[in-house]
C-alpha positions in Angstrom: 26.1 107.9 -0.8 26.7 110.8 -3.1 29.7 113.0 -3.0 27.6 116.0 -2.0 26.2 114.1 1.0 29.6 113.1 2.1 30.9 116.7 2.0 27.9 117.9 3.9 28.5 115.4 6.7 32.2 116.3 6.9 31.2 120.1 7.2 28.7 119.3 9.9 31.2 117.3 11.9 33.8 120.1 11.6 31.3 122.7 12.8 30.1 120.7 15.8 31.9 121.0 19.1 31.7 117.2 19.4 33.8 115.2 17.0 31.5 112.9 15.0 33.4 109.8 13.8 32.6 109.2 10.1 32.1 105.5 9.3 32.0 104.5 5.6 30.7 101.1 5.0 32.1 98.9 2.2 30.0 96.2 0.7 31.2 92.9 -0.5 29.6 89.7 -1.8 31.4 87.7 0.9 29.9 87.8 4.5 31.9 90.0 6.9 32.1 89.8 10.7 30.4 92.7 12.5 31.5 93.8 15.9 27.9 94.7 16.6 27.1 91.0 16.7 29.7 90.3 19.4 28.2 89.3 22.7 28.9 91.7 25.6 31.2 89.0 27.1 33.3 88.9 23.9 33.5 92.7 23.8 34.6 92.8 27.4 37.3 90.2 26.8 38.5 92.0 23.7 38.8 95.3 25.6 40.7 93.6 28.4 43.1 92.1 26.0 43.8 95.4 24.3 44.3 97.2 27.7 46.6 94.4 28.8 48.7 94.7 25.6 49.0 98.4 26.0 49.9 98.0 29.7 52.5 95.4 29.0 54.3 97.6 26.6 54.3 100.5 29.0 55.6 98.3 31.9 58.3 96.9 29.7 59.6 100.4 28.8 59.4 101.5 32.4 61.3 98.5 33.6 64.1 99.1 31.1 64.3 102.7 32.1 64.4 102.0 35.9 67.2 99.4 35.8 70.9 100.2 35.8 74.2 98.2 36.1 75.6 98.3 39.6 78.5 100.6 38.8 76.1 103.2 37.2 73.6 102.9 40.0 76.3 103.6 42.6 77.4 106.8 40.7 73.8 108.0 40.5 73.3 107.5 44.3 76.7 109.2 45.1 75.6 112.2 43.0 72.3 112.3 44.8 73.8 112.4 48.3 77.1 114.2 47.6 77.0 116.1 50.9 76.8 112.8 53.0 79.6 110.5 51.8 79.3 108.4 54.9 75.7 107.6 54.2 74.9 103.9 53.6 74.2 102.0 50.5 71.1 99.9 51.3 70.2 96.7 49.4 66.8 95.2 49.0 66.8 91.6 47.8 63.6 89.9 46.7 63.8 86.1 47.1 61.9 83.1 46.1 62.9 80.4 48.7 62.6 76.7 48.0 59.7 74.9 49.6 61.9 73.5 52.3 62.7 77.0 53.7 60.2 78.8 55.9 60.1 82.6 55.2 60.5 83.5 58.8 63.6 81.2 59.0 65.3 83.0 56.1 68.4 84.4 57.9 72.1 84.0 58.0 75.5 85.7 58.7 78.0 86.8 56.2 81.4 88.3 56.5 81.7 91.2 54.0 85.1 91.8 52.4 84.8 95.5 53.3 83.2 96.6 56.6 80.3 99.0 56.2 80.0 99.9 59.9 79.3 103.6 60.4 82.1 105.5 62.1 79.4 107.3 64.2 77.7 104.2 65.6 79.1 101.1 67.1 77.2 97.9 68.0 77.1 96.6 71.6 78.7 93.1 71.7 77.8 91.1 74.8 79.6 87.8 75.5 78.6 85.2 78.1 81.8 83.6 79.3 83.7 82.8 82.4 87.3 82.1 83.5 90.0 82.1 80.7 87.3 82.4 78.0 86.1 85.7 79.6 89.7 87.1 79.6 90.0 86.1 75.9 86.7 87.8 75.0 87.7 91.1 76.6 91.1 91.0 74.9 89.4 90.4 71.5 87.2 93.5 71.9 83.9 92.4 73.5 82.1 95.3 75.1 80.5 93.5 78.0 81.5 90.0 79.4 79.8 88.1 82.2 77.7 85.2 83.2 74.3 84.7 84.9 74.3 88.3 86.2 73.8 89.6 82.7 70.4 87.8 82.4 68.5 90.2 84.7 70.1 93.2 83.1 68.9 92.1 79.7 65.4 91.3 80.9 65.1 94.6 82.7 66.2 96.6 79.6 69.2 97.9 81.4 71.4 96.0 78.8 70.3 96.0 75.2 72.9 94.0 73.1 73.2 94.4 69.3 75.1 91.1 69.1 75.4 88.3 71.6 77.8 85.3 71.9 78.1 82.6 74.5 80.4 79.7 75.3 78.8 76.2 75.3 78.9 75.8 79.1 76.6 78.9 79.6 74.1 78.0 76.8 71.9 76.4 79.4 71.1 79.9 80.8 69.2 80.6 77.6 67.5 77.2 77.3 66.1 77.1 80.8 64.8 80.7 80.8 61.8 81.1 78.4 61.5 84.8 79.2 65.0 85.4 78.0 64.3 83.4 74.9 61.2 85.5 74.1 63.2 88.7 74.6 66.2 87.7 72.4 64.4 85.6 69.8 62.5 88.3 67.9 65.8 90.3 67.7 67.6 87.4 66.2 70.0 87.3 69.2 69.4 83.8 70.6 72.7 81.9 70.6 73.0 79.3 67.8 75.8 76.9 66.9 74.8 77.2 63.2 75.2 81.0 63.2 78.5 80.9 65.1 77.2 82.6 68.2 77.9 79.5 70.4 81.7 79.1 70.2 84.6 77.4 72.0 87.1 79.7 70.4 85.6 82.8 71.9 88.3 85.2 70.7 87.8 84.2 67.0 84.0 84.4 67.5 84.3 88.0 68.8 86.5 89.0 65.9 84.0 87.5 63.4 81.1 89.2 65.2 82.7 92.6 64.8 83.0 92.1 61.0 79.9 89.9 60.4 76.6 91.0 58.9 73.5 89.3 60.3 70.7 89.4 57.7 67.2 88.1 57.7 64.1 88.1 55.4 60.8 89.5 56.3 57.4 87.7 56.0 57.5 88.1 52.2 61.1 86.8 51.8 62.6 90.2 51.3 66.1 90.8 52.7 67.2 94.4 53.6 70.7 95.3 54.7 73.3 98.1 54.7 75.9 96.9 52.1 78.4 99.8 52.0 79.1 103.5 52.3 78.8 106.1 49.6 82.5 106.7 49.7 83.3 103.1 48.8 85.0 102.4 45.5 83.0 100.6 42.8 85.1 97.4 43.3 84.6 97.4 47.1 80.8 97.8 46.7 80.7 95.1 44.1 82.6 92.7 46.4 80.1 93.3 49.2 77.0 93.0 47.0 78.1 89.7 45.4 79.2 88.2 48.8 75.8 88.9 50.3 73.9 87.7 47.3 75.8 84.4 47.4 75.0 84.0 51.1 71.3 84.7 50.6 71.0 82.5 47.5 72.6 79.5 49.3 70.3 79.9 52.4 67.1 80.5 50.3 67.7 77.4 48.3 68.2 75.3 51.4 72.0 75.2 51.0 74.1 74.8 47.8 74.2 71.4 46.2 73.7 69.5 43.0 70.3 68.1 41.8 70.5 65.6 38.9 73.9 66.8 38.0 72.9 70.5 37.9 73.9 73.0 40.5 70.9 74.0 42.6 71.5 77.7 42.1 71.5 77.3 38.3 68.5 75.0 38.4 66.3 77.3 40.5 67.5 80.9 41.1 66.4 82.1 44.5 66.8 85.8 43.9 64.3 87.5 41.6 65.1 91.2 42.1 67.9 93.3 43.6 67.3 97.0 44.4 70.1 99.4 45.5 69.4 102.7 47.3 71.0 105.2 49.6 69.8 106.5 53.0 68.1 109.4 51.4 68.3 108.5 47.7 66.0 106.7 45.3 65.8 102.9 44.7 67.4 101.5 41.5 66.8 98.0 40.3 70.2 96.4 39.4 70.4 95.0 35.9 73.6 93.0 36.2 73.5 91.0 39.4 
């Protein structure tokens, strides 16, 4: 192609409202691969690979931008809700339970070092106990204490407990009443020895229930819970977060232990993502837990 022809094409492209890409072929004695000879399938595959590479780069940058250490995330959320210092920090834990754990059975109880109960709302603690045990339960701070008469109140909706404890001698009330089990089961209130809600030392059980956090995973293995208040110090929030994470990790793995000389939690981490938010603030993925 002559120099004059090349200049004419460039002038034509500049005057046109549509940009015309200029392709200059180079010739060589060796054969060259031509994209025009690629099959439609190969072209599609190449395009997908290029889009995936661009998307991966964007995702990586976004992920880095959206993650913060716990201390910095807490400060951001405090600044976001400065007018509501008693609002809750909320934690969202994505887990990958071991095959021996059913997702709907992913639940437990943990006693946080720093209580995050709201000063404006208290939970209703109901205790099934009789005789001296009932006296001890009331002295320890139970809201309602009774026996079989409480069953009808719960079934009718007159009584709606947030937490429930029973002594072993009254456990049969729950086992022989399927309707009561269906009412309490979905709320996670069925008494259980494993969870500490069937107790002989009823006074101690009541004290633990007042400071305990009952958590459970949803159908996808995600655990959500209030983990503190915006007025908490950084150390207090960190204590609570790490205590809950340890409890979730142990349960999600089917209990802590050693496999072939390697701690189970090290061999197969159960927690894949931790997100911290406030009641009205954004969610921030934590980078250091």
